N, C-alpha and C positions, 0 to 999 in steps of 0.2 A: 756124119760126114767128117772126115779128118781134114785139118788145116795145118799148114806149115806157116808159122807166123812168129813175130818178135815178142819177146817177154822182157819187159823193162826191169832192170836191176840197177843197183848203184845208189849213191847218195844224191842228195838234192844238188842240182846243177852239175852233177858228174854222172851222166847216164852211161850205161852199158846195156847191151841187149843180148839175150840168149835167143838162138833160133831153135824153136821147139815144135814138135808135132803134138797136136792136141785135138780134142773133140771140138767142133765148131761151137757148141753150146756152152763150153766152159768160159769163164770170165777171162779176158785178155790179161788183166793185172791180178796176179795172185791165184789164178786158177791152176788146176792140176794139169800136168802134161804127161804124155807117154814117154817121150824121149827127147833129150837135148841133142841136136845135130850140128850145132855150131854156135858161134858168138860173134858179136860185132861191137867195137868200141869207137864211136864217132869222134871222140876227142883225139885219139891217137891214130885214127884211120886203120886200126888193126881189125882184120876179119879172118875168121877161121871156119871153114865149112867142111863137114864130113861128107864128101861127095857120094861115097858108096851107100851110106845110110839114107841120104836124101833121095837118091835114085830108087832105092828100095821102097821108101814110103810113097813116092810118086807112082811107082808101079802098082802099089796097093790101093791107089785111088785118092791119095792126099793131094789137095789143091793148095799151092802156095798163095799167100796174100800178094797184093800188087808190089809192095816194097820188097818182099822176099824174092818174088819173081825177078825183079830188076837186079837184085844182088846175085841171084843164080845165073842170070844171063851174063852179067859183067864178070863173074867168077869162072865162067866156062862150064858150069855144071849142066845147064840145059841150053839148047839153041833156040833162037827166036829173037823177036824184037822186044825192046823194053816197053812197058806200059806207061803212058803218060798219067802220072798220079794227080798232078795239079793242073787244072784247066785255067787258062788265062782268058778273061772276057775282054774283047776289044773295047777301046775307050769310047768309040761311037755308040756301041750298044749300051754302055753304062749311062751315057748322056741321055739317051732316049728314055731309059727307065726312070731317071731321076727328075725329068722335066715335070714340074707341077702342072696339073690341069687347071684350066680357068674355072673359078667357082661359078655355079649357076646363078643367074640373076633371080632374085626373089621378086615375085610379082606381088605388089601390095595393092589391095583393093582400094579404089578411090572412094572417099566418103560421098554419101548421097547428098543431093542438093539441100535436103532438110537440115542435115548436120552442118553444112557450110554456113547457113544463115544463122544458126543458133549460137 
């Protein structure tokens, strides 16, 4: 199965990403890819997408990752809604999960009358 996903390049603390078409089983970092179809630089907000090649690969059955899907929707390459990548858990649900349960009371056997007198 083919995937259209981001391939991180650049120095430490200076990321830039290639948008590549690759086999799903290849490693995301350092894996082989079939074709580079664009790039994105989050520091300068620069994006370049080859729309013809992306549409070609999508017609061949390539599925974009969630982040790339959102980039394609905002770039006008494909139509549809953006996919929410990060889900926010409401504060009330967090509070219910972190409430410690009361410890069970240990029942200690009372000593027999013989042991009391001794």
